[in-house]
C-alpha positions as CSV (number, residue, x, y, z in Angstrom):
1,X,0.0,0.0,0.0
2,X,1.3,3.5,-0.9
3,X,-0.2,7.0,-0.7
4,X,-1.6,8.0,-4.1
5,X,-0.3,10.8,-6.3
6,X,-3.5,11.6,-8.1
7,X,-5.9,13.0,-5.6
8,X,-7.0,16.1,-3.8
9,X,-8.1,16.7,-0.2
10,X,-11.4,18.4,0.3
11,X,-13.6,19.2,3.3
12,X,-14.2,17.0,6.4
13,X,-11.6,14.4,5.6
14,X,-13.0,13.6,2.1
15,X,-10.8,13.2,-0.9
16,X,-11.4,13.3,-4.6
17,X,-9.6,10.7,-6.7
18,X,-8.1,12.2,-9.9
19,X,-6.9,9.0,-11.6
20,X,-9.9,8.2,-13.8
21,X,-12.7,10.1,-15.4
22,X,-15.1,9.0,-12.6
23,X,-13.5,11.4,-10.1
24,X,-14.8,9.6,-7.0
25,X,-15.4,11.6,-3.8
26,X,-14.3,9.2,-1.1
27,X,-15.3,9.4,2.6
28,X,-12.8,8.4,5.3
29,X,-12.5,4.7,5.7
30,X,-14.1,4.1,2.3
31,X,-12.9,3.0,-1.1
32,X,-13.6,4.5,-4.5
33,X,-15.7,2.8,-7.2
34,X,-12.8,0.6,-8.3
35,X,-12.3,-0.6,-4.7
36,X,-8.5,-0.3,-5.2
37,X,-8.0,3.1,-3.6
38,X,-8.9,3.9,0.0
39,X,-9.3,7.0,2.1
40,X,-7.3,6.5,5.3
41,X,-7.5,9.5,7.7
42,X,-8.0,12.0,4.9
43,X,-5.3,10.6,2.7
44,X,-5.9,8.4,-0.4
45,X,-3.9,5.2,-0.6
46,X,-3.5,2.7,-3.5
47,X,-4.2,-0.8,-2.1
48,X,-2.8,-2.5,-5.2
49,X,0.5,-0.6,-5.6
50,X,3.2,-3.2,-6.2
51,X,0.7,-6.1,-6.0
52,X,0.3,-7.7,-9.4
53,X,-2.1,-10.6,-9.4
54,X,-1.1,-11.9,-12.9
55,X,2.2,-11.9,-14.8
56,X,2.5,-13.6,-18.1
57,X,4.7,-13.7,-21.2
58,X,2.2,-13.1,-24.1
59,X,2.5,-12.6,-27.8
60,X,1.9,-8.9,-28.5
61,X,-0.9,-10.0,-30.8
62,X,-2.9,-11.1,-27.8
63,X,-3.4,-7.5,-26.5
64,X,-4.4,-7.3,-29.4
65,X,-1.8,-5.2,-31.3
66,X,-1.2,-6.3,-34.9
67,X,0.9,-3.4,-36.2
68,X,3.2,-2.9,-33.2
69,X,6.3,-5.2,-33.1
70,X,4.4,-8.1,-34.7
71,X,5.7,-11.5,-33.8
72,X,7.3,-10.4,-30.5
73,X,6.5,-11.1,-26.9
74,X,5.3,-8.7,-24.2
75,X,5.5,-9.1,-20.4
76,X,1.9,-8.7,-19.3
77,X,0.9,-7.5,-15.9
78,X,-2.5,-7.1,-14.2
79,X,-4.2,-7.0,-10.8
80,X,-7.6,-6.8,-9.1
81,X,-10.4,-4.2,-9.5
82,X,-11.9,-2.0,-12.2
83,X,-13.5,1.4,-12.7
84,X,-16.2,-0.3,-14.9
85,X,-18.8,-2.9,-14.1
86,X,-19.3,-4.4,-17.6
87,X,-21.9,-7.1,-17.6
88,X,-20.1,-8.8,-20.5
89,X,-16.7,-8.9,-18.8
90,X,-14.6,-12.0,-19.6
91,X,-12.0,-11.2,-16.9
92,X,-14.4,-10.7,-14.1
93,X,-12.4,-12.9,-11.7
94,X,-9.9,-10.0,-11.6
95,X,-12.0,-7.0,-12.4
96,X,-14.9,-7.8,-10.1
97,X,-13.2,-9.9,-7.5
98,X,-15.0,-10.2,-4.2
99,X,-13.1,-9.6,-0.9
100,X,-10.6,-7.6,-2.8
101,X,-8.6,-6.3,0.1
102,X,-8.2,-9.8,1.5
103,X,-7.0,-11.1,-1.9
104,X,-4.6,-8.2,-2.3
105,X,-3.1,-8.9,1.2
106,X,-2.1,-12.4,0.0
107,X,-0.1,-11.1,-3.0
108,X,3.7,-10.7,-2.7
109,X,5.1,-7.2,-3.2
110,X,6.9,-6.8,-6.5
111,X,9.1,-3.8,-7.1
112,X,9.0,-2.0,-10.5
113,X,12.6,-3.1,-11.1
114,X,11.6,-6.7,-10.7
115,X,9.0,-6.5,-13.4
116,X,11.4,-4.9,-15.8
117,X,14.0,-7.6,-15.0
118,X,11.5,-10.4,-15.7
119,X,10.6,-8.8,-19.0
120,X,14.2,-8.6,-20.1
121,X,15.0,-12.2,-18.8
122,X,12.1,-13.5,-20.9
123,X,13.2,-11.8,-24.1
124,X,10.2,-9.5,-24.3
125,X,10.3,-6.3,-26.3
126,X,7.7,-4.6,-24.2
127,X,5.6,-4.5,-21.0
128,X,1.8,-4.5,-21.3
129,X,-0.5,-3.2,-18.5
130,X,-3.5,-5.3,-19.1
131,X,-6.1,-8.0,-17.9
132,X,-8.0,-5.6,-15.7
133,X,-8.1,-1.8,-16.1
134,X,-4.6,-0.5,-15.6
135,X,-5.6,3.1,-14.8
136,X,-6.6,2.1,-11.3
137,X,-3.0,1.1,-10.6
138,X,-1.7,4.2,-12.3
139,X,1.1,5.2,-9.9
140,X,2.7,1.8,-9.9
141,X,2.5,1.3,-13.7
142,X,4.0,4.8,-14.2
143,X,7.0,3.8,-12.1
144,X,7.3,0.6,-14.0
145,X,7.0,2.4,-17.4
146,X,9.8,4.8,-16.6
147,X,12.1,2.0,-15.7
148,X,11.1,0.0,-18.8
149,X,11.8,3.0,-21.0
150,X,15.3,3.4,-19.4
151,X,16.0,-0.3,-20.2
152,X,15.0,-0.1,-23.8
153,X,11.5,-1.7,-23.4
154,X,8.3,-0.4,-24.9
155,X,5.1,0.3,-22.9
156,X,1.7,-0.9,-23.9
157,X,-1.6,0.3,-22.3
158,X,-4.6,-2.0,-22.7
159,X,-7.5,-0.1,-21.4
160,X,-11.2,1.0,-21.4
161,X,-9.9,4.5,-22.0
162,X,-11.6,6.1,-19.0
163,X,-8.6,8.1,-17.8
164,X,-8.7,11.5,-16.2
165,X,-7.1,14.4,-18.1
166,X,-4.5,14.8,-15.4
167,X,-3.4,11.2,-15.4
168,X,-3.5,10.9,-19.2
169,X,-1.1,13.9,-19.4
170,X,1.3,12.2,-17.0
171,X,1.1,8.8,-18.7
172,X,1.4,9.8,-22.4
173,X,5.2,10.6,-22.4
174,X,5.9,7.0,-21.2
175,X,3.5,5.2,-23.6
176,X,4.5,3.6,-26.9
177,X,1.3,1.8,-27.9
178,X,-2.3,1.4,-26.7
179,X,-5.3,-0.8,-27.4
180,X,-8.4,0.9,-26.3
181,X,-11.7,-1.0,-26.0
182,X,-14.3,1.2,-27.7
183,X,-17.3,-0.9,-26.7
184,X,-19.9,1.1,-28.5
185,X,-20.5,4.6,-29.9
186,X,-23.7,4.7,-27.8
187,X,-23.6,6.5,-24.5
188,X,-26.7,4.6,-23.3
189,X,-24.9,1.3,-23.7
190,X,-22.0,2.5,-21.5
191,X,-24.3,3.8,-18.8
192,X,-26.5,0.6,-18.7
193,X,-23.8,-2.1,-19.3
194,X,-20.6,-0.6,-17.9
195,X,-21.7,2.0,-15.3
196,X,-19.7,4.7,-17.1
197,X,-20.1,7.3,-19.9
198,X,-18.8,7.6,-23.4
199,X,-17.6,11.2,-23.9
200,X,-14.4,11.0,-21.8
201,X,-13.3,8.0,-23.8
202,X,-13.8,9.6,-27.2
203,X,-11.8,12.7,-26.0
204,X,-9.0,10.5,-24.7
205,X,-8.8,8.5,-27.9
206,X,-8.3,11.7,-29.9
207,X,-5.6,12.9,-27.4
208,X,-3.7,9.6,-27.6
209,X,-3.7,9.7,-31.3
210,X,-2.7,13.4,-31.5
211,X,0.2,12.7,-29.1
212,X,1.6,10.1,-31.6
213,X,1.1,7.0,-29.6
214,X,0.5,3.9,-31.7
215,X,-3.3,3.2,-31.3
216,X,-5.4,0.2,-32.1
217,X,-9.1,-0.2,-31.3
218,X,-11.1,-3.2,-30.1
219,X,-14.9,-3.8,-30.1
220,X,-16.6,-6.8,-28.7
221,X,-19.7,-7.9,-30.7
222,X,-22.5,-8.7,-28.3
223,X,-25.7,-9.9,-30.0
224,X,-28.5,-7.4,-29.4
225,X,-26.2,-4.9,-27.7
226,X,-23.3,-4.0,-29.9
227,X,-24.0,-5.6,-33.2
228,X,-26.4,-2.9,-34.7
229,X,-25.5,-1.8,-38.2
230,X,-26.1,1.9,-37.6
231,X,-24.0,1.9,-34.4
232,X,-21.1,0.0,-36.0
233,X,-21.2,2.3,-38.9
234,X,-21.1,5.4,-36.6
235,X,-18.2,3.8,-34.6
236,X,-16.2,3.1,-37.8
237,X,-16.9,6.7,-38.9
238,X,-15.5,8.0,-35.7
239,X,-12.3,5.9,-36.1
240,X,-11.8,7.1,-39.7
241,X,-12.6,10.8,-39.1
242,X,-11.1,11.3,-35.7
243,X,-8.3,8.8,-35.4
244,X,-7.4,8.1,-39.0
245,X,-8.1,5.4,-41.5
246,X,-4.8,3.7,-40.7
247,X,-6.0,2.9,-37.1
248,X,-6.4,-0.9,-36.8
249,X,-9.9,-2.0,-35.7
250,X,-10.2,-5.4,-34.0
251,X,-13.7,-7.0,-33.9
252,X,-14.0,-9.9,-31.5
253,X,-16.7,-12.4,-30.6
254,X,-18.6,-12.3,-27.3
255,X,-18.8,-15.6,-25.5
256,X,-21.7,-15.9,-23.1
257,X,-20.5,-18.8,-21.0
258,X,-17.4,-16.9,-19.8
259,X,-19.1,-13.5,-19.3
260,X,-20.0,-12.0,-15.9
261,X,-23.7,-11.3,-16.1
262,X,-24.7,-12.1,-19.7
263,X,-24.6,-15.9,-19.6
264,X,-28.2,-16.2,-21.0
265,X,-27.5,-14.1,-24.0
266,X,-26.4,-15.8,-27.2
267,X,-22.7,-15.8,-28.1
268,X,-21.7,-13.9,-31.3
269,X,-21.3,-16.1,-34.4
270,X,-19.1,-15.6,-37.4
271,X,-21.9,-13.9,-39.4
272,X,-22.0,-11.0,-36.9
273,X,-18.2,-10.6,-37.0
274,X,-18.2,-10.6,-40.8
275,X,-20.9,-8.0,-40.9
276,X,-18.9,-5.7,-38.7
277,X,-15.7,-6.4,-40.7
278,X,-17.5,-5.4,-43.9
279,X,-18.8,-2.2,-42.3
280,X,-15.3,-1.2,-41.3
281,X,-13.9,-1.8,-44.8
282,X,-16.8,0.0,-46.4
283,X,-16.2,3.0,-44.2
284,X,-12.6,3.2,-45.5
285,X,-10.5,1.6,-42.7
286,X,-7.3,0.1,-44.0
287,X,-6.8,-2.5,-41.3
288,X,-9.8,-4.4,-39.9
289,X,-9.4,-7.7,-38.1
290,X,-11.7,-10.5,-37.1
291,X,-10.6,-11.6,-33.7
292,X,-11.0,-15.0,-31.9
293,X,-11.1,-16.8,-35.3
294,X,-7.8,-18.6,-35.8
295,X,-7.1,-19.4,-39.5
296,X,-9.6,-16.9,-40.9
297,X,-8.1,-14.7,-43.6
298,X,-9.6,-11.7,-41.9
299,X,-6.9,-12.0,-39.2
300,X,-4.2,-11.4,-41.8
301,X,-2.7,-8.1,-42.8
302,X,-3.0,-7.1,-46.4
303,X,-1.6,-4.1,-48.2
304,X,-4.4,-1.6,-48.5
305,X,-3.1,-0.4,-51.8
306,X,-2.4,-3.6,-53.8
307,X,-4.0,-6.3,-51.6
308,X,-0.7,-8.2,-51.2
309,X,-0.6,-10.5,-48.1
310,X,2.0,-9.0,-45.8
311,X,1.5,-10.7,-42.4
312,X,-0.1,-14.2,-42.1
313,X,-1.6,-15.1,-38.7
314,X,-3.0,-18.3,-37.3
315,X,-4.0,-17.4,-33.8
316,X,-1.8,-15.2,-31.7
317,X,1.5,-17.1,-31.8
318,X,1.9,-18.3,-35.4
319,X,3.0,-15.2,-37.3
320,X,4.7,-15.0,-40.7
321,X,5.8,-11.7,-42.1
322,X,6.3,-11.0,-45.8
323,X,6.8,-7.2,-45.5
324,X,10.2,-5.5,-45.8
325,X,10.6,-3.6,-42.6
326,X,7.0,-2.3,-42.8
327,X,6.9,-1.8,-46.5
328,X,4.8,-3.8,-48.9
329,X,7.0,-6.2,-50.9
330,X,4.9,-5.8,-54.0
331,X,4.1,-2.1,-54.4
332,X,6.4,-0.5,-51.7
333,X,3.6,1.1,-49.8
334,X,4.5,2.1,-46.2
335,X,2.2,0.0,-44.1
336,X,2.1,1.8,-40.7
337,X,3.8,-1.2,-39.0
338,X,6.1,-0.3,-36.1
339,X,9.0,-2.6,-35.4
């Protein structure tokens, strides 16, 4: 446990957390919405600082990032808690864990330097802050990111995008890539399904792109909730017009059995994924990917100018590159591939 950096003291011992867009006002002895930050005697503390619950070596494609050091490994770190309550969550054992403080107390303390050392020892090119919402562990991950940069590693943020302006400003200089989960372009969906709101996410996406961070977008297709043609068309329009037509869009399948509260809703099928894929292409996106469909050609990268196959994928860990350092081998188009 460590005193937080991103908060402000207000009246009668209350504090306002300034880490995410929720801006929780927290009473003494209480935690914020994410349950990972607690007001102790008028000071805000991070309960999860230095307490990762998950550490894995993952293909970077699993984040998913398809145009950022493809074919390399990233050292992935996550912990407990979240600032969303998504009914569809597939990682709810972490994000919505019960008895969170008890679970955290059982985790060993891991210093930032230890994470960086593990990443280097496992031949990773990057660290990824992922699995649950990394923003709620912001102070710790900032410390890790600074050390990672000093040791030649890249930093990847896998997030719902619900950061506060003050934390985003502090984080951006240390980021190299991000995958942001743009769940819908409908604010009502965010309020009903996630307990959050859409506008701060859209603003943060534009700021991330404007800063020059490599950005990829993910959308989970949930039957009856996020599979509407008009909504997906509007979402694709936002990516093209505000983030750029070179921004990769990952469309993945919702699986009801592993969701938190939507187990009675049907899982997404291939038809729904293909429909969303086609919408993205029709709107002018250069790189659209069908996720969770190993072997499907829609997981490959093709040159948007001549159609040449430049990266073949079968799942996350079977990657064959045909490009020449990010350039199409047939027409010499620059493909916006980093690494």
